[in-house]
C-alpha atoms as an extended CHARMM CRD file, in Angstrom:
* protein
*
       231  EXT
         1         1  MET       CA             47.8480000000       -6.7150000000       20.8170000000  PROA      1               0.0000000000
         2         2  ASN       CA             45.0250000000       -4.1930000000       21.9030000000  PROA      2               0.0000000000
         3         3  GLY       CA             47.9100000000       -1.1300000000       22.3680000000  PROA      3               0.0000000000
         4         4  LYS       CA             47.5440000000       -1.0910000000       25.8480000000  PROA      4               0.0000000000
         5         5  LYS       CA             50.9350000000       -0.6150000000       27.8260000000  PROA      5               0.0000000000
         6         6  LYS       CA             51.5110000000       -4.2590000000       29.5060000000  PROA      6               0.0000000000
         7         7  ILE       CA             53.2510000000       -4.5730000000       33.1930000000  PROA      7               0.0000000000
         8         8  LEU       CA             54.0610000000       -7.2630000000       35.1880000000  PROA      8               0.0000000000
         9         9  VAL       CA             53.1060000000       -7.4420000000       38.9870000000  PROA      9               0.0000000000
        10        10  VAL       CA             55.3090000000      -10.0190000000       41.2990000000  PROA      10              0.0000000000
        11        11  GLU       CA             53.4480000000      -10.1020000000       44.5980000000  PROA      11              0.0000000000
        12        12  ASP       CA             52.9270000000      -12.6780000000       46.5840000000  PROA      12              0.0000000000
        13        13  GLU       CA             50.4190000000      -11.6400000000       48.7100000000  PROA      13              0.0000000000
        14        14  ALA       CA             47.2280000000      -12.2730000000       46.7920000000  PROA      14              0.0000000000
        15        15  SER       CA             45.0130000000       -8.9430000000       48.7460000000  PROA      15              0.0000000000
        16        16  ILE       CA             47.9100000000       -6.7390000000       47.8510000000  PROA      16              0.0000000000
        17        17  ARG       CA             48.5770000000       -7.8550000000       44.0630000000  PROA      17              0.0000000000
        18        18  SER       CA             45.0170000000       -8.3390000000       43.2440000000  PROA      18              0.0000000000
        19        19  PHE       CA             44.4360000000       -4.5440000000       44.5840000000  PROA      19              0.0000000000
        20        20  ILE       CA             47.7240000000       -3.8100000000       42.1740000000  PROA      20              0.0000000000
        21        21  VAL       CA             46.0190000000       -5.0760000000       39.3610000000  PROA      21              0.0000000000
        22        22  ILE       CA             42.4090000000       -3.5100000000       39.5300000000  PROA      22              0.0000000000
        23        23  ASN       CA             44.1650000000       -0.0380000000       40.1990000000  PROA      23              0.0000000000
        24        24  LEU       CA             46.3690000000       -0.4460000000       36.9110000000  PROA      24              0.0000000000
        25        25  SER       CA             43.9390000000       -1.9940000000       35.0900000000  PROA      25              0.0000000000
        26        26  ARG       CA             41.5520000000        0.5430000000       35.5910000000  PROA      26              0.0000000000
        27        27  ALA       CA             44.5510000000        2.9060000000       34.5490000000  PROA      27              0.0000000000
        28        28  GLY       CA             44.4450000000        1.6130000000       30.8860000000  PROA      28              0.0000000000
        29        29  TYR       CA             47.2310000000       -0.8880000000       31.9070000000  PROA      29              0.0000000000
        30        30  GLU       CA             47.1660000000       -4.4990000000       30.5050000000  PROA      30              0.0000000000
        31        31  VAL       CA             48.4490000000       -6.7610000000       33.6380000000  PROA      31              0.0000000000
        32        32  CYS       CA             50.3330000000       -9.7830000000       34.0060000000  PROA      32              0.0000000000
        33        33  GLU       CA             50.2190000000      -11.6030000000       37.0450000000  PROA      33              0.0000000000
        34        34  ALA       CA             52.7910000000      -13.7140000000       39.5690000000  PROA      34              0.0000000000
        35        35  ASP       CA             53.3050000000      -14.7490000000       42.9050000000  PROA      35              0.0000000000
        36        36  SER       CA             57.0070000000      -15.8050000000       42.8420000000  PROA      36              0.0000000000
        37        37  GLY       CA             60.0650000000      -14.8200000000       41.3220000000  PROA      37              0.0000000000
        38        38  GLU       CA             60.2200000000      -18.2170000000       39.5210000000  PROA      38              0.0000000000
        39        39  ALA       CA             56.7150000000      -17.5180000000       38.1240000000  PROA      39              0.0000000000
        40        40  ALA       CA             57.3300000000      -14.0610000000       36.9420000000  PROA      40              0.0000000000
        41        41  LEU       CA             60.3860000000      -15.3690000000       34.6670000000  PROA      41              0.0000000000
        42        42  GLU       CA             58.0050000000      -18.0920000000       33.2310000000  PROA      42              0.0000000000
        43        43  VAL       CA             55.8790000000      -15.0890000000       32.5330000000  PROA      43              0.0000000000
        44        44  LEU       CA             58.2740000000      -13.3220000000       30.8770000000  PROA      44              0.0000000000
        45        45  ASP       CA             59.3830000000      -15.4430000000       28.9250000000  PROA      45              0.0000000000
        46        46  GLY       CA             55.6190000000      -16.5230000000       27.1470000000  PROA      46              0.0000000000
        47        47  GLU       CA             54.6020000000      -12.9490000000       27.4050000000  PROA      47              0.0000000000
        48        48  PRO       CA             56.4070000000      -10.4580000000       24.9740000000  PROA      48              0.0000000000
        49        49  GLY       CA             55.7420000000       -6.8950000000       25.0780000000  PROA      49              0.0000000000
        50        50  ILE       CA             56.2570000000       -5.8800000000       29.1530000000  PROA      50              0.0000000000
        51        51  GLY       CA             57.5100000000       -2.9680000000       29.4680000000  PROA      51              0.0000000000
        52        52  VAL       CA             57.1550000000       -2.5330000000       33.4560000000  PROA      52              0.0000000000
        53        53  ALA       CA             57.6190000000       -4.9200000000       35.8570000000  PROA      53              0.0000000000
        54        54  LEU       CA             56.7380000000       -4.3060000000       39.5880000000  PROA      54              0.0000000000
        55        55  LEU       CA             58.9200000000       -6.5110000000       42.2490000000  PROA      55              0.0000000000
        56        56  ASP       CA             58.0320000000       -7.3290000000       45.4950000000  PROA      56              0.0000000000
        57        57  VAL       CA             61.2980000000       -7.5690000000       47.7370000000  PROA      57              0.0000000000
        58        58  MET       CA             59.6920000000      -10.0920000000       49.9880000000  PROA      58              0.0000000000
        59        59  LEU       CA             58.4460000000      -12.8930000000       47.8390000000  PROA      59              0.0000000000
        60        60  PRO       CA             59.4990000000      -16.4300000000       48.6590000000  PROA      60              0.0000000000
        61        61  GLY       CA             62.2500000000      -18.3120000000       47.0620000000  PROA      61              0.0000000000
        62        62  ILE       CA             63.9470000000      -15.9120000000       44.5250000000  PROA      62              0.0000000000
        63        63  ASP       CA             63.6140000000      -12.7220000000       46.1620000000  PROA      63              0.0000000000
        64        64  GLY       CA             63.0440000000       -9.4340000000       44.7350000000  PROA      64              0.0000000000
        65        65  PHE       CA             66.2750000000       -8.5470000000       44.6750000000  PROA      65              0.0000000000
        66        66  GLU       CA             67.3820000000      -11.4690000000       43.1310000000  PROA      66              0.0000000000
        67        67  LEU       CA             64.8360000000      -11.4680000000       40.4400000000  PROA      67              0.0000000000
        68        68  CYS       CA             65.7110000000       -8.2650000000       39.4980000000  PROA      68              0.0000000000
        69        69  ARG       CA             69.3300000000       -9.4960000000       38.9150000000  PROA      69              0.0000000000
        70        70  ARG       CA             68.0440000000      -12.3970000000       36.9770000000  PROA      70              0.0000000000
        71        71  ILE       CA             65.9040000000      -10.0490000000       34.4110000000  PROA      71              0.0000000000
        72        72  ARG       CA             68.7320000000       -7.9990000000       33.9370000000  PROA      72              0.0000000000
        73        73  ALA       CA             71.5180000000      -10.4210000000       33.7870000000  PROA      73              0.0000000000
        74        74  ARG       CA             69.5410000000      -11.8550000000       30.4210000000  PROA      74              0.0000000000
        75        75  GLY       CA             69.8360000000       -8.0830000000       28.9530000000  PROA      75              0.0000000000
        76        76  SER       CA             65.9940000000       -6.9380000000       29.6330000000  PROA      76              0.0000000000
        77        77  LYS       CA             66.0360000000       -3.4340000000       29.1930000000  PROA      77              0.0000000000
        78        78  ILE       CA             62.2470000000       -3.1750000000       30.7840000000  PROA      78              0.0000000000
        79        79  GLY       CA             61.6070000000       -0.7830000000       33.1770000000  PROA      79              0.0000000000
        80        80  ILE       CA             61.5120000000       -2.2350000000       37.0280000000  PROA      80              0.0000000000
        81        81  ILE       CA             60.0810000000       -0.5260000000       40.3690000000  PROA      81              0.0000000000
        82        82  MET       CA             60.5510000000       -2.5290000000       43.6600000000  PROA      82              0.0000000000
        83        83  LEU       CA             57.9480000000       -2.6630000000       46.1050000000  PROA      83              0.0000000000
        84        84  THR       CA             58.6690000000       -2.8810000000       49.8850000000  PROA      84              0.0000000000
        85        85  ALA       CA             57.2730000000       -2.6300000000       53.1490000000  PROA      85              0.0000000000
        86        86  ARG       CA             60.8050000000       -1.9050000000       54.5840000000  PROA      86              0.0000000000
        87        87  THR       CA             61.9140000000        1.7850000000       55.3380000000  PROA      87              0.0000000000
        88        88  GLN       CA             65.7080000000        1.3160000000       55.5430000000  PROA      88              0.0000000000
        89        89  GLU       CA             67.3220000000        2.7000000000       53.1260000000  PROA      89              0.0000000000
        90        90  VAL       CA             70.2490000000        0.0620000000       52.2430000000  PROA      90              0.0000000000
        91        91  ASP       CA             67.0530000000       -1.6170000000       51.2390000000  PROA      91              0.0000000000
        92        92  ARG       CA             66.2700000000        0.4140000000       48.3910000000  PROA      92              0.0000000000
        93        93  VAL       CA             69.8740000000        1.0930000000       47.5760000000  PROA      93              0.0000000000
        94        94  THR       CA             70.1320000000       -2.4390000000       47.4540000000  PROA      94              0.0000000000
        95        95  GLY       CA             67.2130000000       -2.3040000000       44.8210000000  PROA      95              0.0000000000
        96        96  LEU       CA             68.5400000000        0.2020000000       42.5790000000  PROA      96              0.0000000000
        97        97  MET       CA             72.1250000000       -1.3460000000       42.6920000000  PROA      97              0.0000000000
        98        98  THR       CA             70.9240000000       -4.5630000000       41.5630000000  PROA      98              0.0000000000
        99        99  GLY       CA             69.2690000000       -2.8520000000       38.1210000000  PROA      99              0.0000000000
       100       100  ALA       CA             65.6640000000       -1.2350000000       39.6470000000  PROA      100             0.0000000000
       101       101  ASP       CA             65.1330000000        2.1290000000       38.0720000000  PROA      101             0.0000000000
       102       102  ASP       CA             62.6810000000        3.1550000000       41.2330000000  PROA      102             0.0000000000
       103       103  TYR       CA             61.0870000000        1.9180000000       44.4140000000  PROA      103             0.0000000000
       104       104  VAL       CA             58.0520000000        2.5020000000       46.1550000000  PROA      104             0.0000000000
       105       105  THR       CA             57.4640000000        1.9430000000       49.8720000000  PROA      105             0.0000000000
       106       106  LYS       CA             54.3470000000        0.0240000000       50.9350000000  PROA      106             0.0000000000
       107       107  PRO       CA             51.7920000000        1.7910000000       51.8710000000  PROA      107             0.0000000000
       108       108  PHE       CA             51.2690000000        3.1470000000       49.1860000000  PROA      108             0.0000000000
       109       109  SER       CA             48.2030000000        5.0400000000       47.2020000000  PROA      109             0.0000000000
       110       110  PRO       CA             47.3000000000        4.4560000000       43.7090000000  PROA      110             0.0000000000
       111       111  THR       CA             47.8630000000        7.8000000000       42.6550000000  PROA      111             0.0000000000
       112       112  GLU       CA             51.3870000000        7.5160000000       43.6810000000  PROA      112             0.0000000000
       113       113  LEU       CA             52.3370000000        4.0740000000       42.5590000000  PROA      113             0.0000000000
       114       114  ILE       CA             50.8160000000        5.1830000000       38.6760000000  PROA      114             0.0000000000
       115       115  ALA       CA             52.4520000000        7.9580000000       38.7190000000  PROA      115             0.0000000000
       116       116  ARG       CA             55.4010000000        6.4950000000       39.0860000000  PROA      116             0.0000000000
       117       117  ILE       CA             54.6310000000        4.0200000000       36.4800000000  PROA      117             0.0000000000
       118       118  ASP       CA             53.6250000000        6.3410000000       34.1510000000  PROA      118             0.0000000000
       119       119  ALA       CA             56.7240000000        8.1480000000       34.7280000000  PROA      119             0.0000000000
       120       120  LEU       CA             58.9740000000        5.6000000000       34.0330000000  PROA      120             0.0000000000
       121       121  TYR       CA             57.1320000000        4.9710000000       30.6800000000  PROA      121             0.0000000000
       122       122  ARG       CA             57.8150000000        8.2370000000       29.5510000000  PROA      122             0.0000000000
       123       123  ARG       CA             61.3940000000        7.9140000000       30.1680000000  PROA      123             0.0000000000
       124       124  LEU       CA             61.6590000000        4.2140000000       28.7120000000  PROA      124             0.0000000000
       125       125  GLY       CA             60.2700000000        5.9870000000       25.5360000000  PROA      125             0.0000000000
       126       126  GLY       CA             63.1980000000        8.0760000000       24.8430000000  PROA      126             0.0000000000
       127       127  VAL       CA             63.7270000000       10.1340000000       22.2190000000  PROA      127             0.0000000000
       128       128  VAL       CA             64.8040000000        9.4090000000       18.8270000000  PROA      128             0.0000000000
       129       129  ALA       CA             68.0710000000       10.9720000000       17.7460000000  PROA      129             0.0000000000
       130       130  GLU       CA             67.4370000000       14.3830000000       15.7180000000  PROA      130             0.0000000000
       131       131  ASP       CA             70.7100000000       14.8860000000       13.8870000000  PROA      131             0.0000000000
       132       132  THR       CA             73.0930000000       11.7520000000       14.1810000000  PROA      132             0.0000000000
       133       133  SER       CA             72.6670000000        8.3270000000       15.3340000000  PROA      133             0.0000000000
       134       134  LYS       CA             76.1510000000        8.1270000000       17.5660000000  PROA      134             0.0000000000
       135       135  MET       CA             78.0190000000       10.4330000000       19.6760000000  PROA      135             0.0000000000
       136       136  VAL       CA             81.3100000000        9.5440000000       21.0140000000  PROA      136             0.0000000000
       137       137  SER       CA             83.3040000000       10.0250000000       24.1040000000  PROA      137             0.0000000000
       138       138  GLY       CA             87.0020000000        8.4790000000       24.3980000000  PROA      138             0.0000000000
       139       139  PRO       CA             86.4670000000        5.1740000000       23.9960000000  PROA      139             0.0000000000
       140       140  PHE       CA             83.1190000000        5.5440000000       24.2520000000  PROA      140             0.0000000000
       141       141  GLU       CA             80.1240000000        5.1270000000       21.3790000000  PROA      141             0.0000000000
       142       142  LEU       CA             76.6850000000        5.7830000000       22.3490000000  PROA      142             0.0000000000
       143       143  ASN       CA             74.1500000000        4.9790000000       19.6980000000  PROA      143             0.0000000000
       144       144  THR       CA             71.1710000000        7.1380000000       20.2040000000  PROA      144             0.0000000000
       145       145  ARG       CA             68.9830000000        5.3140000000       17.6260000000  PROA      145             0.0000000000
       146       146  ASN       CA             69.5440000000        1.7660000000       19.2170000000  PROA      146             0.0000000000
       147       147  ARG       CA             70.0290000000        3.0260000000       22.3770000000  PROA      147             0.0000000000
       148       148  THR       CA             73.1200000000        1.1550000000       23.4830000000  PROA      148             0.0000000000
       149       149  LEU       CA             76.7140000000        1.7000000000       24.6130000000  PROA      149             0.0000000000
       150       150  ASP       CA             80.4320000000        0.6280000000       23.4880000000  PROA      150             0.0000000000
       151       151  LYS       CA             83.4600000000        1.1650000000       24.9600000000  PROA      151             0.0000000000
       152       152  ASN       CA             86.4920000000        0.0430000000       22.9810000000  PROA      152             0.0000000000
       153       153  GLY       CA             84.1790000000       -1.6550000000       20.9810000000  PROA      153             0.0000000000
       154       154  VAL       CA             82.7070000000       -3.8920000000       23.8810000000  PROA      154             0.0000000000
       155       155  ARG       CA             78.8270000000       -3.1670000000       24.2450000000  PROA      155             0.0000000000
       156       156  ILE       CA             77.9850000000       -2.3150000000       28.1270000000  PROA      156             0.0000000000
       157       157  ARG       CA             74.6890000000       -3.5170000000       29.1600000000  PROA      157             0.0000000000
       158       158  LEU       CA             72.6760000000       -0.4020000000       30.1830000000  PROA      158             0.0000000000
       159       159  THR       CA             69.3150000000        0.2840000000       32.0400000000  PROA      159             0.0000000000
       160       160  GLN       CA             67.1200000000        2.8210000000       29.9720000000  PROA      160             0.0000000000
       161       161  VAL       CA             67.8870000000        4.6300000000       33.4140000000  PROA      161             0.0000000000
       162       162  GLU       CA             71.6150000000        4.0920000000       32.9110000000  PROA      162             0.0000000000
       163       163  TYR       CA             71.5330000000        5.0450000000       29.0410000000  PROA      163             0.0000000000
       164       164  THR       CA             69.6020000000        8.2390000000       29.7900000000  PROA      164             0.0000000000
       165       165  ILE       CA             71.9650000000        9.1270000000       32.0840000000  PROA      165             0.0000000000
       166       166  MET       CA             75.0850000000        8.7040000000       29.7890000000  PROA      166             0.0000000000
       167       167  ARG       CA             73.0960000000       10.6860000000       26.6450000000  PROA      167             0.0000000000
       168       168  TYR       CA             73.0020000000       13.3560000000       29.1450000000  PROA      168             0.0000000000
       169       169  PHE       CA             76.6200000000       13.5160000000       30.2650000000  PROA      169             0.0000000000
       170       170  LEU       CA             77.8620000000       13.1230000000       26.6990000000  PROA      170             0.0000000000
       171       171  GLU       CA             75.5430000000       16.2810000000       25.7950000000  PROA      171             0.0000000000
       172       172  ASN       CA             77.5070000000       18.0920000000       28.7070000000  PROA      172             0.0000000000
       173       173  PRO       CA             80.9530000000       16.9710000000       28.5120000000  PROA      173             0.0000000000
       174       174  ASP       CA             83.1360000000       18.8790000000       31.0680000000  PROA      174             0.0000000000
       175       175  LYS       CA             80.3540000000       20.4570000000       32.7260000000  PROA      175             0.0000000000
       176       176  ALA       CA             79.4220000000       20.7320000000       36.2750000000  PROA      176             0.0000000000
       177       177  ILE       CA             75.6170000000       19.0060000000       36.7730000000  PROA      177             0.0000000000
       178       178  SER       CA             73.8290000000       19.4860000000       39.7420000000  PROA      178             0.0000000000
       179       179  ARG       CA             72.1400000000       16.4890000000       41.3500000000  PROA      179             0.0000000000
       180       180  GLU       CA             68.9410000000       17.9790000000       41.2420000000  PROA      180             0.0000000000
       181       181  ASP       CA             69.3980000000       18.9510000000       37.1120000000  PROA      181             0.0000000000
       182       182  MET       CA             70.4090000000       15.6220000000       36.7820000000  PROA      182             0.0000000000
       183       183  LEU       CA             67.2720000000       14.6980000000       38.3580000000  PROA      183             0.0000000000
       184       184  THR       CA             65.0080000000       16.9270000000       36.0720000000  PROA      184             0.0000000000
       185       185  ALA       CA             66.5740000000       15.4510000000       32.9010000000  PROA      185             0.0000000000
       186       186  VAL       CA             66.7560000000       11.8840000000       33.4870000000  PROA      186             0.0000000000
       187       187  TRP       CA             63.5910000000       11.2200000000       36.0580000000  PROA      187             0.0000000000
       188       188  GLY       CA             61.1810000000       14.0600000000       34.9610000000  PROA      188             0.0000000000
       189       189  ASN       CA             60.1210000000       17.2090000000       36.1090000000  PROA      189             0.0000000000
       190       190  ASP       CA             57.2220000000       15.3890000000       38.0620000000  PROA      190             0.0000000000
       191       191  TYR       CA             59.3170000000       12.7060000000       39.9770000000  PROA      191             0.0000000000
       192       192  ILE       CA             58.0020000000       12.4830000000       43.7010000000  PROA      192             0.0000000000
       193       193  GLY       CA             61.0100000000       10.6040000000       44.7920000000  PROA      193             0.0000000000
       194       194  GLU       CA             64.3340000000       10.9950000000       46.8930000000  PROA      194             0.0000000000
       195       195  LEU       CA             67.3630000000       12.7470000000       45.3430000000  PROA      195             0.0000000000
       196       196  LYS       CA             69.7580000000        9.5740000000       46.6240000000  PROA      196             0.0000000000
       197       197  ILE       CA             68.6750000000        7.6890000000       43.6440000000  PROA      197             0.0000000000
       198       198  VAL       CA             70.8200000000        9.9310000000       41.5050000000  PROA      198             0.0000000000
       199       199  ASP       CA             73.5910000000        8.6930000000       43.5710000000  PROA      199             0.0000000000
       200       200  VAL       CA             72.8740000000        5.2300000000       43.5630000000  PROA      200             0.0000000000
       201       201  ASN       CA             72.5370000000        5.4810000000       39.7010000000  PROA      201             0.0000000000
       202       202  ILE       CA             75.5800000000        7.0040000000       39.2790000000  PROA      202             0.0000000000
       203       203  ARG       CA             78.0250000000        4.6690000000       41.5260000000  PROA      203             0.0000000000
       204       204  ARG       CA             76.0030000000        1.7520000000       39.6650000000  PROA      204             0.0000000000
       205       205  LEU       CA             76.9940000000        3.1420000000       36.2060000000  PROA      205             0.0000000000
       206       206  ARG       CA             80.2570000000        3.7860000000       37.3630000000  PROA      206             0.0000000000
       207       207  ILE       CA             81.3000000000        0.0740000000       38.3430000000  PROA      207             0.0000000000
       208       208  LYS       CA             79.7220000000       -0.4270000000       34.8030000000  PROA      208             0.0000000000
       209       209  ILE       CA             82.0200000000        1.7230000000       32.5890000000  PROA      209             0.0000000000
       210       210  GLU       CA             84.9560000000        3.0780000000       34.5290000000  PROA      210             0.0000000000
       211       211  ASP       CA             88.5140000000        1.1090000000       34.5000000000  PROA      211             0.0000000000
       212       212  ASN       CA             88.2490000000        1.5540000000       38.3390000000  PROA      212             0.0000000000
       213       213  ALA       CA             85.1330000000        2.5100000000       39.7010000000  PROA      213             0.0000000000
       214       214  ALA       CA             86.6930000000        3.5200000000       42.9610000000  PROA      214             0.0000000000
       215       215  ASP       CA             88.8230000000        6.0460000000       40.8360000000  PROA      215             0.0000000000
       216       216  PRO       CA             86.8330000000        6.9890000000       38.1580000000  PROA      216             0.0000000000
       217       217  THR       CA             88.0410000000        8.8070000000       35.2030000000  PROA      217             0.0000000000
       218       218  TYR       CA             85.2860000000        9.4470000000       33.3030000000  PROA      218             0.0000000000
       219       219  ILE       CA             82.2810000000       10.3410000000       36.2000000000  PROA      219             0.0000000000
       220       220  GLN       CA             84.0880000000       12.1960000000       38.4690000000  PROA      220             0.0000000000
       221       221  THR       CA             82.1100000000       14.2460000000       41.8030000000  PROA      221             0.0000000000
       222       222  VAL       CA             81.8060000000       17.7130000000       42.0530000000  PROA      222             0.0000000000
       223       223  TRP       CA             81.9750000000       17.6290000000       45.7580000000  PROA      223             0.0000000000
       224       224  GLY       CA             78.4590000000       19.2970000000       47.4800000000  PROA      224             0.0000000000
       225       225  TYR       CA             77.0450000000       19.7320000000       44.0630000000  PROA      225             0.0000000000
       226       226  GLY       CA             76.9790000000       17.0120000000       41.6940000000  PROA      226             0.0000000000
       227       227  TYR       CA             78.8160000000       15.4120000000       38.6440000000  PROA      227             0.0000000000
       228       228  LYS       CA             80.7680000000       16.1380000000       35.7710000000  PROA      228             0.0000000000
       229       229  TRP       CA             81.7200000000       13.6370000000       32.7500000000  PROA      229             0.0000000000
       230       230  ASN       CA             85.0550000000       14.0420000000       31.7380000000  PROA      230             0.0000000000
       231       231  SER       CA             85.4210000000       13.9150000000       28.2430000000  PROA      231             0.0000000000
């Protein structure tokens, strides 16, 4: 290994893929390429150490949404950024609900894309537990050393962003947290995306941890403000 951070670029248009690869390589990343969802799954099987994947939504065969679902179904915790030429909010929400961590809308500048990737890599790095490796709230046990969550002893698969949200909640039980504070705590001060990403990730997390996501017990909405963890 050369110590570089490894990233997978999945884009079927060769000119766009080449543009992305050149700029990521200049930024110091080791880049793997795939021109389809099927090829991407083969690369992920054969290339250990990939930390982030860029998935174009409009792929032939397995599209970006389905590819994202399949990667998450394997239990993979790699960072996923969706690349889309569409501007409709529904497509952004769909990408996030399938397990993506972020999205970038085409056309984008190399500077913006690299900033998003750098920020995601920093979030994936996490923080090693200081005093304890476990945080407990009701039926939940969060292991901060292994970055895992159990509910009543059963493991719940989380993306790294979902894990970070859960940790932030458990560090601030019964406290109303604004969307802006959540965005800063989880995505960082330098995040340049939309506040909506908080709501979509909360919706996704509720589906995983609540007995009834439509009537949540643990992640409660503070209307017009944000959310609160009910301990």
